[in-house]
C-alpha positions as CSV (number, residue, x, y, z in Angstrom):
1,M,119.5,136.1,108.0
2,N,119.4,133.7,105.1
3,A,116.5,131.6,103.8
4,A,117.6,128.4,105.5
5,T,117.7,130.1,108.9
6,L,114.3,131.6,108.4
7,F,112.8,128.3,107.3
8,G,114.4,126.6,110.4
9,L,112.8,129.2,112.7
10,C,109.5,128.7,111.0
11,S,109.7,124.9,111.4
12,A,110.6,125.4,115.1
13,G,107.5,127.6,115.5
14,L,105.3,125.1,113.8
15,I,106.6,122.3,116.0
16,G,106.0,124.3,119.1
17,L,102.5,125.3,118.0
18,G,101.7,121.7,117.3
19,L,102.9,120.5,120.6
20,Y,101.0,123.2,122.4
21,G,97.8,122.2,120.6
22,L,98.3,118.5,121.4
23,I,98.8,119.3,125.1
24,I,96.2,122.0,125.6
25,H,93.2,121.0,123.5
26,P,91.0,118.1,124.7
27,H,88.9,117.9,121.6
28,P,90.0,115.1,119.2
29,L,89.6,117.1,116.0
30,R,91.8,119.8,117.4
31,K,94.3,117.2,118.4
32,I,94.3,115.8,114.8
33,L,94.9,119.3,113.4
34,A,97.6,120.1,115.9
35,F,99.3,116.8,115.0
36,N,99.2,117.9,111.4
37,V,100.8,121.2,112.2
38,L,103.5,119.4,114.2
39,G,104.1,117.1,111.2
40,N,104.4,120.0,108.8
41,G,107.0,121.6,111.0
42,V,109.0,118.4,111.0
43,F,108.7,118.1,107.2
44,L,109.9,121.7,106.9
45,L,112.8,121.0,109.2
46,F,113.8,118.0,107.0
47,G,113.6,120.3,104.0
48,V,115.9,122.7,105.7
49,V,118.4,120.0,106.4
50,A,118.3,118.8,102.8
51,R,118.8,122.4,101.6
52,R,121.7,123.1,103.9
53,G,123.6,120.1,102.6
54,A,123.0,121.3,99.0
55,A,124.1,124.9,99.9
56,A,127.3,123.7,101.4
57,G,128.4,122.3,98.0
58,M,127.9,118.7,99.0
59,G,125.1,118.2,96.5
60,G,121.5,117.7,97.5
61,D,120.9,114.9,99.9
62,P,118.1,112.8,98.5
63,V,117.3,111.0,101.8
64,P,115.5,113.9,103.6
65,K,113.6,114.7,100.4
66,A,112.4,111.1,100.1
67,L,111.5,111.1,103.8
68,V,109.5,114.3,103.4
69,I,107.6,113.0,100.4
70,T,106.9,109.7,102.0
71,G,105.9,111.4,105.3
72,I,103.4,113.6,103.5
73,V,101.7,110.6,102.0
74,V,101.6,108.8,105.3
75,A,100.4,111.8,107.2
76,F,97.6,112.4,104.7
77,S,96.4,108.8,105.0
78,A,96.7,108.8,108.8
79,T,94.7,112.0,109.0
80,A,92.0,110.6,106.7
81,L,91.8,107.5,109.0
82,A,91.6,109.5,112.1
83,I,88.8,111.7,110.8
84,A,86.9,108.7,109.5
85,L,87.2,107.1,113.0
86,L,86.0,110.4,114.6
87,L,83.0,110.6,112.2
88,R,82.2,106.9,113.1
89,L,82.3,107.8,116.8
90,F,80.0,110.7,116.2
91,H,77.5,108.6,114.2
92,E,77.5,105.9,116.9
93,T,77.4,108.0,120.1
94,G,76.3,111.4,119.0
95,R,79.4,113.1,120.5
96,T,83.0,113.5,119.4
97,T,84.6,113.3,122.8
98,L,86.0,110.2,124.5
99,N,85.2,111.2,128.0
100,G,84.7,108.1,130.1
101,D,83.4,110.0,133.1
102,E,80.0,110.6,131.5
103,S,79.2,106.9,131.4
104,K,80.1,106.5,135.1
105,D,77.7,109.4,135.9
106,R,74.9,107.8,133.9
107,S,75.3,104.5,135.8
108,K,74.9,106.3,139.1
109,D,71.6,107.8,137.9
110,S,70.1,104.6,136.6
111,P,68.3,102.3,139.0
112,R,70.3,99.2,140.1
113,E,69.0,95.8,139.6
114,S,68.9,93.7,142.7
């Protein structure tokens, strides 16, 4: 097993773990972290694609490398924005979930105006 195959399998594992976290966990912070794990798996996969092209004697393909660098910057800024929005939600409501059922239950308990 060569290094490119090992990195390809690791990227597949990271992508699978990220998808599992996105599907299973209802908490928004865990979803953000799972999305980051998924993105890191995709970045590693692009790195493997760039390395395989260079190993085949075709020269290093600069497009996947540029996509990975740009993707890392975009993923970092998107993560910072998502965490800032989650912190704002916590400061406004006191909770970090977006469960709409709680507001429906509160309206049943409150007295109705006639």
